[in-house]
TILUM-317931 format. One record per residue (C-alpha): residue in three letters; z negated, x negated, y negated. Coordinates in steps of 0.5 Angstrom, whole numbers, plus 500, padded with zeros to 3 digits. Each point is the difference from the previous one (the first is absolute). Last residue first. Example, Ala and Ser with C-alpha at 12.3 -4.5 7.8 and 13.67 -1.06 7.14 Angstrom:
# TILUM-317931
SER486473502
ALA498502507
# end
This chain:
# TILUM-317931
UNK503437500
UNK491500497
UNK501505495
UNK504504505
UNK495501506
UNK493501496
UNK503505496
UNK501503508
UNK493499501
UNK499503493
UNK503506503
UNK496501507
UNK494498497
UNK501505494
UNK504506505
UNK494498506
UNK494502493
UNK503506498
UNK501503507
UNK492498501
UNK497502493
UNK504507502
UNK496501507
UNK493496497
UNK502505495
UNK500507504
UNK494498504
UNK494498496
UNK501503493
UNK506506500
UNK496502507
UNK491500496
UNK505503494
UNK502506506
UNK493501502
UNK497501494
UNK506506498
UNK499503505
UNK492500501
UNK501503491
UNK504505503
UNK495502506
UNK494500495
UNK504503494
UNK502506506
UNK492500502
UNK499501493
UNK504505497
UNK499504507
UNK492501498
UNK501500493
UNK505507502
UNK494502506
UNK495500494
UNK494497500
UNK496495504
UNK504495500
UNK503495505
UNK503494499
UNK497496496
UNK504495496
UNK494494499
UNK504495506
UNK508504499
UNK500498493
UNK496493503
UNK506499505
UNK506503495
UNK498495495
UNK500493506
UNK505503502
UNK504499493
UNK497493499
UNK503497507
UNK508504498
UNK498497494
UNK499493504
UNK505501504
UNK506502494
UNK497493496
UNK503496506
UNK506504502
UNK502498493
UNK499493500
UNK504500507
UNK506504496
UNK499495495
UNK502494504
UNK505504504
UNK504500494
UNK498493498
UNK503498507
UNK507504499
UNK501497493
UNK500493504
UNK504503506
UNK505502494
UNK501492497
UNK501497507
UNK505505502
UNK503500494
UNK500492500
UNK502500508
UNK506504497
UNK503496495
UNK500495506
UNK504503505
UNK505503494
UNK502492498
UNK501498507
UNK505506502
UNK502501506
UNK507501503
UNK504506501
UNK503506505
UNK499507498
UNK497506502
UNK503505496
UNK496505496
UNK499508498
UNK493502498
UNK499507499
UNK492502497
UNK499507500
UNK496504494
UNK491502500
UNK498507500
UNK504501505
UNK507503501
UNK500504494
UNK499508498
UNK505506497
UNK503501507
UNK507501503
UNK502492500
UNK493497501
UNK498498491
UNK501493498
UNK506498503
UNK499495506
UNK503493499
UNK496495496
UNK504494499
UNK501493504
UNK505497500
UNK504494503
UNK495496501
UNK501493504
UNK494498505
UNK503492502
UNK500497507
UNK498492500
UNK493500501
UNK497507501
UNK502505497
UNK496505495
UNK500507497
UNK496506496
UNK500506499
UNK495504496
UNK496506497
UNK496498494
UNK504501492
UNK497505497
UNK502505496
UNK506501493
UNK493503496
UNK495496503
UNK492503495
UNK504506498
UNK504500505
UNK494500505
UNK497506497
UNK505504500
UNK500500508
UNK506497504
UNK501505506
UNK506503499
UNK503492499
UNK505499494
UNK496498495
UNK497495506
UNK493499501
UNK501496506
UNK506495503
UNK503497492
UNK507498502
UNK504500493
UNK493497496
UNK500494505
UNK506497497
UNK507498505
UNK501494500
UNK501501509
UNK496495502
UNK494504496
UNK501505505
UNK499496506
UNK494498499
UNK501494504
UNK496496506
UNK498493500
UNK493503503
UNK494498495
UNK503500493
UNK503507502
UNK493503504
UNK496497494
UNK504501495
UNK501507501
UNK492500501
UNK499498493
UNK504503496
UNK506497498
UNK505506503
UNK496508499
UNK492500505
UNK501506505
UNK504497506
UNK504506503
UNK504497505
UNK506496504
UNK500493501
UNK506495505
UNK499495503
UNK507497503
UNK501494504
UNK493500504
UNK497495503
UNK494498497
UNK500506496
UNK494504503
UNK494495498
UNK503500493
UNK501507499
UNK493501503
UNK497496494
UNK505503494
UNK497507504
UNK492498499
UNK501497492
UNK503507499
UNK495503503
UNK494495496
UNK503501494
UNK500508501
UNK493499502
UNK498497494
UNK503504495
UNK498506504
UNK494502493
UNK506501495
UNK498501494
UNK505501495
UNK506501506
UNK496505502
UNK501503507
UNK504494502
UNK503501508
UNK498495505
UNK505497503
UNK506503505
UNK504496504
UNK505499505
UNK503493504
UNK508500502
UNK500494505
UNK508498500
UNK503496507
UNK507499498
UNK505502505
UNK504505498
UNK492504500
UNK494498502
UNK493503498
UNK493499500
UNK496505497
UNK493499494
UNK497502498
UNK495499495
UNK493505498
UNK497507498
UNK495503504
UNK501506497
UNK492503500
UNK499494494
UNK505501496
UNK497507500
UNK500500492
UNK496507499
UNK496497506
UNK498494496
UNK493501505
UNK503495506
UNK503495493
UNK505496500
UNK506496505
UNK497493502
UNK500497506
UNK508503501
UNK504502506
UNK503495502
UNK507504505
UNK504497505
UNK507502504
UNK505496504
UNK507501502
UNK502506495
UNK507503502
UNK506499494
UNK501506495
UNK492499499
UNK496506497
UNK492497498
UNK494504500
UNK494499495
UNK495506499
UNK493495503
UNK497506503
UNK496505498
UNK493497502
UNK503493501
UNK507496504
UNK505504503
UNK507496497
UNK506504502
UNK505498502
UNK507500501
UNK508499503
UNK507504500
UNK501501494
UNK506503499
UNK501505506
UNK492500500
UNK499502493
UNK498507500
UNK495499506
UNK498493497
UNK497504492
UNK498507505
UNK496495503
UNK496497495
UNK499506497
UNK497503506
UNK495493499
UNK497502494
UNK499495494
UNK506497499
UNK498497494
UNK504496500
UNK508498503
UNK505494501
UNK506501501
UNK506495505
UNK507500500
UNK501506495
UNK506503500
UNK499505506
UNK501506495
UNK494504504
UNK495496496
UNK502505494
UNK498506506
UNK494496502
UNK498500493
UNK501507498
UNK496503507
UNK494496497
UNK501502493
UNK500507503
UNK494498504
UNK496498494
UNK501504495
UNK495498497
UNK497494501
UNK490502503
UNK500505506
UNK504493503
UNK501494496
UNK507499500
UNK502497494
UNK506497504
UNK500493496
UNK507496501
UNK503495503
UNK508499502
UNK504493503
UNK507500499
UNK504493504
UNK505497499
UNK502494505
# end
C-alpha cells in the first residue's frame, strides 16, 4: 500500500502573521488536489481558518479534527481520507512562560494530538505536534521545556501504538536532526525520519528560514544561509511490516501563484511511502536500546541544569521582591509640592507595587509550577532509563 502525507506549519496567528487570509486560502486550494492521504497542520490558531480548509478539501479528505487547548487553541489539526475512529490530545506539562507574551507559546496550549484511522484494512495512528520554539539558539531558555515535551511525545506514542499497524508523526519539532529533542522522539518510539531514508542531504530539505522563502529575514540567512530542517514526517510499523520511503520533497512553490509571498514562513514537507511485509532486525533493536539510554542520560543532565537555574531564579526573584518592598517603604506616598511631583510619586508607587507582585508570583506560584513540570519529566525519564539499563 502506498501512502502520501504532508505536514505544514501554516503561521496563522491572527493580527500577527502577514497575509494570513490569502495564504490560508491558497493552502486550502493546494490541498484540494487530492494528492494526499493525510495532512498534518500546525499554527492554525484561528478556528475559522481550520473550518475554511476543512470545507474546501471535504471532497478529497472528508475527515478532519482540530485539537482545542489552551487560551487560543492547540493550533494543530489533521485532515484525512480515512474515517477517524478515535482522537486524543496530550497538552504539555511545560510550555513556556505566561509573562513572555511576545513568544506566546504558553497561550497556545501546545501538545501532541492523535487521530486513529482504519485505511485499507490497516489501523493507523496519526500524530501531530508542535514543540516549543527556539527563539535564541545562543541562549535557549526553553531547552528543558522542549526536551520534556519531546520525551512526553515519545511516551504518548509508546502508550498508544500497541494495537496500531502503522504510526505516522507529522509536525514542527523546532529542533534539527541530531539534537536531543529529535533523538528522544526517534530513539524511544522506533520512528524513522523519512527524509533521512532517502539519502538526501539536509541542505536540500530545509523547511525554516530558507533562502527561497519570502518571509525569511536577512539576519537569519547570515546566520544559517541554507535554512534549517525542523519540520518532519516520521513513521514506524508493527512487527512484520516495514515502511519503505518512495520520496520526500518540498511540494509547494516558493511563491503563491499571482502573489509575491510564500504560503507560510515554513516550507511544507511531503512524504510518499509504501507499507510492505518485512522481518524484524534484532541488531537494529539492540542498537536502538543503546541510543535510547544515551539520549535519556543527556536529557537528565538538561533537567538537572534546569532545576539549578530554577533555584537561582527563585532566589533572585525573592531578592528583587525584598528590594522593591524596602523602596516602597522608604518612598513617600505624597508631596506637599507641585502636582507633577505628587503624580510622579503615585505612578512610581504603582509601578513598583506591580513589579513587586510580579516578583512574588514568579518566586512562588510560577516557580513551583515549572519545578513540578521538570521534576515530573525527570522522574519519568529516570524510570525509563532504569528499565532499559536492566533489560
